[in-house]
C-alpha positions, 0 to 999 in steps of 0.5 A: 151463321144461324144456318149452322144451328140454333146456338148461332142465333144472335151470335154477334150479340152473344159475343159482345155481351160476354166480351164487355162483361170480362174484357178491359182495355188492358187485356189481350184477346186471341182470335183464332181465325174465321173472322169475316165471311167477306171476300175482300178487305174492304168488305171485311172492314165493318166486321173489323171495325166492330171488333176494334170497338170492343175493349182490349187489344186483339191478336188475329190469325187467319182462318180457312174462311178468311178469303178477305185477308190480303198481304201483310202490308195491306193489313198493316195499313188498313187494320184499326189500331187495336187489332194486330195479326200474325203472319210469319211473325210473333207478337210480344205482349208484356212477358208473353211471346206469341207465334202461330199460323193457320195450319190446315187439315191433316191426315194424322187425325180426324174430328168427324165423330165429335161433330154434329154436322149441320148442312149449309144450304148456301154451300156448294156441292162438296168437291173431292179433295186432292190429298197430295195438294192438301198435304203440300198445303199442310207442310207449307203451314208447318214451315210457317209455324216453325218460322214464326216460333223461331222468333219467340222471345227467349226471355218471355215468361210465357210462350204461346201459339195461336193456330186456326186448325187444331195442331193435335188430335183429340187423343193428344198423341204426338203430331207433326205440328205438336212436335214443333210446338214442343221443340220451341217450348210453347206452353199454351196453344189456342185454336178454333175451327171445330164447331157444333161439337157434340155436348158429351165430348166437351170440353175437348183437349187438355195438356200433353208433353208440357203443352196445354191445348185450348179450343176457343171456337165461339160455340165451344166456349159459349161465345164468352171469352175464356181466361188463359192466364 
């Protein structure tokens, strides 16, 4: 990860230090995607076992770089005991009900002006995006978001969503994803994906139309878990 800038040096050690200082076995930790660079599940297992060894229950959602993520059946069979995941589903924890999905890039908003881009020497040359295909993927993810949130426990005191991509722009204006969150009474949405944000724009996001939006990518929160409630 150090190819993305000095802040990523020793990132695993930073995560572990912050985690151990704040998280107990009774806590639930939301992990909004991009968990391993692995291409297959068996290659991702060392990363998942490292996560499992940390205290607390972990709830994962798939990120755009989680190519290792297999079918739900294979995930359930292989994941260590402290790791749960969302896929067209919800997770109920005490009086909290949580749904979500990966989402995708949207033409509705852009974060380019907020990011200090770091070239990745390992990356392949960029390929022009097929905007029609990108829109199809985004619409499919909206369907998955709605499918998940329909299952939220109506008796829960707190209704939450996890996505990988931000469901709303930095200006917090209404979006297609935010409309779904509002419709199903989501009170908090946690997400990641955005990295190397310019220092002057942090903290980014806030509350709009009764939904609190929280960016929880590692470098945006200084590799230290943040308390949601």
